[in-house]
MIVOLUM-181338 format. One line per field, with one value per residue (C-alpha): residue number from 1; residue in one letter; x, y, z. Coordinates in steps of 0.5 Angstrom, whole numbers, plus 500, padded with zeros to 3 digits. Each point is the difference from the previous one (the first is absolute). Layout:
N
resi c(NUM|...)
resn c(A|...)
xx c(X|...)
yy c(Y|...)
zz c(Z|...)
This chain:
224
resi c(1|2|3|4|5|6|7|8|9|10|11|12|13|14|15|16|17|18|19|20|21|22|23|24|25|26|27|28|29|30|31|32|33|34|35|36|37|38|39|40|41|42|43|44|45|46|47|48|49|50|51|52|53|54|55|56|57|58|59|60|61|62|63|64|65|66|67|68|69|70|71|72|73|74|75|76|77|78|79|80|81|82|83|84|85|86|87|88|89|90|91|92|93|94|95|96|97|98|99|100|101|102|103|104|105|106|107|108|109|110|111|112|113|114|115|116|117|118|119|120|121|122|123|124|125|126|127|128|129|130|131|132|133|134|135|136|137|138|139|140|141|142|143|144|145|146|147|148|149|150|151|152|153|154|155|156|157|158|159|160|161|162|163|164|165|166|167|168|169|170|171|172|173|174|175|176|177|178|179|180|181|182|183|184|185|186|187|188|189|190|191|192|193|194|195|196|197|198|199|200|201|202|203|204|205|206|207|208|209|210|211|212|213|214|215|216|217|218|219|220|221|222|223|224)
resn c(N|G|V|R|L|S|T|G|E|V|L|Y|A|Q|R|V|V|V|S|S|D|I|K|N|V|Y|E|N|M|I|Q|A|S|E|V|P|R|I|A|L|K|H|L|N|Q|R|E|E|G|T|K|V|F|S|V|H|L|G|L|N|R|D|I|E|E|L|K|L|S|E|Y|M|Y|L|L|K|D|N|M|I|G|V|V|H|N|N|A|Y|K|Y|I|S|E|D|G|T|S|L|I|S|I|Y|Y|L|L|K|D|N|K|F|V|N|S|V|D|K|K|N|Y|Y|F|E|I|D|K|M|T|K|K|I|I|K|E|F|Q|D|S|L|N|I|Q|I|Y|D|Y|I|E|E|I|K|V|I|T|P|F|D|N|N|K|V|F|E|Y|R|N|S|M|N|E|S|L|L|A|K|I|L|N|S|N|N|E|R|Y|I|K|G|L|Y|V|C|E|G|L|N|G|D|V|Y|G|Y|G|S|S|F|I|S|G|L|G|P|S|N|Y|F|K|N|E|G|D|L|N|E|K|N)
xx c(387|500|496|494|500|495|500|498|507|504|507|502|506|502|501|496|503|495|501|494|496|499|492|500|503|495|494|500|506|498|494|496|500|508|501|501|496|505|503|494|500|507|498|494|503|505|498|502|505|501|497|505|499|506|502|505|503|504|504|503|506|506|501|506|495|495|505|498|506|497|497|494|497|496|495|496|497|496|504|506|503|504|505|501|506|504|500|501|502|498|493|498|503|505|496|495|498|495|497|495|496|497|494|498|493|499|493|494|498|502|497|494|499|501|494|498|498|506|505|505|499|502|506|503|499|504|505|502|500|505|504|500|502|506|502|499|503|507|499|501|495|498|493|502|505|495|499|497|496|497|496|498|495|497|494|506|501|507|502|508|498|496|498|500|505|496|501|499|503|506|506|504|494|499|507|501|493|501|502|494|495|502|493|500|506|504|497|504|498|505|497|504|493|498|506|503|494|502|506|503|505|496|499|507|501|494|503|506|496|497|507|504|495|500|508|500|495|505|506|496|498|507|502|495)
yy c(217|507|506|504|507|504|503|494|500|493|499|493|496|493|501|504|501|503|503|498|495|494|500|507|498|494|503|507|501|494|498|494|496|500|498|492|497|496|507|502|494|500|508|498|494|505|504|507|503|505|507|506|508|504|507|503|507|505|504|507|497|495|493|503|505|494|495|495|496|494|498|496|499|494|503|496|494|504|506|501|507|501|506|501|505|495|495|506|507|504|498|506|507|502|502|495|493|494|495|495|496|493|498|493|499|494|499|503|505|506|499|498|506|505|502|505|505|499|499|506|500|493|501|506|497|494|504|504|494|497|506|500|493|501|506|496|494|504|505|506|505|501|502|508|499|497|504|495|493|495|494|494|496|493|502|502|492|502|493|498|493|498|492|496|494|494|492|501|507|499|505|494|497|507|501|493|502|507|498|496|506|504|499|505|500|506|503|501|503|503|502|496|497|494|495|501|499|506|504|507|499|496|507|500|492|500|506|495|494|503|504|493|497|505|500|492|500|505|496|494|504|502|493|498)
zz c(052|502|504|498|503|503|493|496|497|501|501|497|503|501|508|505|507|505|506|504|504|496|503|497|493|499|503|497|495|495|497|504|494|499|507|500|505|503|502|504|503|503|502|503|504|504|506|500|505|505|498|501|502|497|502|495|503|497|506|500|505|498|503|504|503|501|503|495|498|498|493|503|507|502|505|505|496|495|498|495|499|494|500|492|501|503|494|495|503|494|500|503|500|506|506|499|500|498|505|498|506|498|506|499|502|504|499|496|506|497|493|503|504|494|495|495|506|505|494|501|507|501|495|504|506|498|497|506|504|496|500|508|501|495|504|507|498|498|505|494|498|492|500|501|494|495|493|496|501|496|503|497|503|500|496|494|500|504|502|500|502|495|501|507|500|500|499|493|499|504|498|497|496|497|498|497|496|498|493|499|502|494|497|495|495|500|507|506|507|504|507|505|503|495|499|507|504|504|503|500|496|494|496|499|498|496|495|499|498|493|499|501|495|495|500|500|494|497|501|497|494|498|501|495)
């Protein structure tokens, strides 16, 4: 096992942990001949989940002045706001704050409306719409205090809910079969989207899986 860098250098390792979409790993990061057919079969059986348009803001005001006292805001039925300073106050300098807004797209209307000609116009339009809806929902003002902004669109493979739940791909079924779906020995994927089907907290849980597996494996090796 190992990782081949863009320079051609190969870093060999017994275990490789990847922080990425499992679909991206199989289709773009591993040679097709090395991916087991059963892995692709399971992947193709799953229906992709909700796409997300996310806006990440660096503001020149602190959270007290902005009157944002919560870490997470669930707004409407398709918007999640995260105020990072309420989880870790030192994440930005004094007098500043970091906010992420995740806007769930209920259908493909926006995606289908964007083409090469209007891409930047539509992205800018949607970004302003999301910021305005966030402001209006909380009755606050942040637009004038934006110093930095980063936008991640559905075209960047931005999905927090990787696969939809179904009769054959239920949450329980995925959890019970998670160990059986390690088709490539030594490869572990931490992307919070595959093993738990969907869920906002899955990104945290997915990191614990390989960590605990490595720890238990190490304990067994020591005993042996």
